[in-house]
N, C-alpha and C positions, 0 to 999 in steps of 0.2 A: 598707323596705330591710333586708336581712339583714346583720348584723354579721359580720365575719371573725373566726374563732377560730384561735388558735395550736394546732397539732397536736403530737403527740409527735415526729413526724418533724422538724418545724420547730425544736422545742427541741433535738433531737439535732444538727441542722445548725448551730444557733447555738453550741452547746457545742463542736462540732468546729472552727468558725471562730475562736472566741475563746479556747479553752483549749488546743487543739492535739492533742486526742485523735483517734484514727481514727474513721471513721464508725460502725464496729461498736462500738467502745468507748463512743462518745457515746450510741448507742442503748441499750446495756446500762446505762449510767449513769442515763439517764432512767427506764428500767424499774425499776431498783433503788430509786430514790427514790420512784417511785409505789407500788411494792410495799410499801416500808417505811411510807409514809404510810397506805396502806390497812390494813395489819396493825395499826398503832398505833391508828387510829380504831376498827377492829373490836374491839380489846381494851378499848375504853372510855376510852382516854386522849385528851386534847386535844393539838393541835399548835400551837406558837407559833413563827413565823418573824419574828424581830425586823426591823422596817422594812418588813414586807410585810403580815402579819396573822395571825389565828389561826383554826384550824378547831376547832369545839367540838361535842361530842356533846350533843344536847338530847333530852329525853324528851317526846314528844307524848302527851297524854292521849287516851283514847277519847272520841269525840264523836259527835253526830248530824250527818250531812252531808245535803246536798240535791242531787239531780241537777238541774243548771240547765236542762236541756231539758224534762224531764218533771215537775219539781218534787216528785218522790217522795223522801221521807226515807229515809236508809239509815244503817246503823251503820258508823262508821269506827273501826277497831281502834287501840289504843295502839301506838306504835312509837317507835323511836329514829331520829333524823335528824341531819344535819350542818349546822351553821351556820357561815358564813364571816364574820368581822368584820375589815375592813381596818384596818391600823394608821393612826395619824395621819399618818405620813410618806407612806404611799401615798395617803391621801385628799388631802393637800396637793398632792402631785405631780399627781394627776388633776384637781384644781381648777384648777391652773395649766396643764394640758395639757402637762405636762413629765414625760417618762419618762426623760430623759437628764440631768437636772440634778444628780444626786448620784452619788457613787462607790459601788460595791457591786454586788450581783447585779442590781438593777433597771436599772442603766445598762450592763451588760456584754453580756447575752445577746441580747435581741431588738432588732434594728436594722432 
């Protein structure tokens, strides 16, 4: 079964409903946040959103990989990657199946 994902458009709609911005302002707001996060991560800085989690830059070392189909070994180059670590608050909310149990961003936007 495929899980549903929240899209940029749905985030903008939720902001429009809950904050009172116009549809265009809400969409621009979402784009500005995503662009700021992207620029911040690309510059090598981590992002911490209290009560939600953190996005961290991690350095992956070069290694030898293997094609699972052909079993042929191949070189995998070193690279930078992003790791998301959920906060304890988010983990607790998910464990309870409760996304609306607290006040703040987690309970406002996606209904």
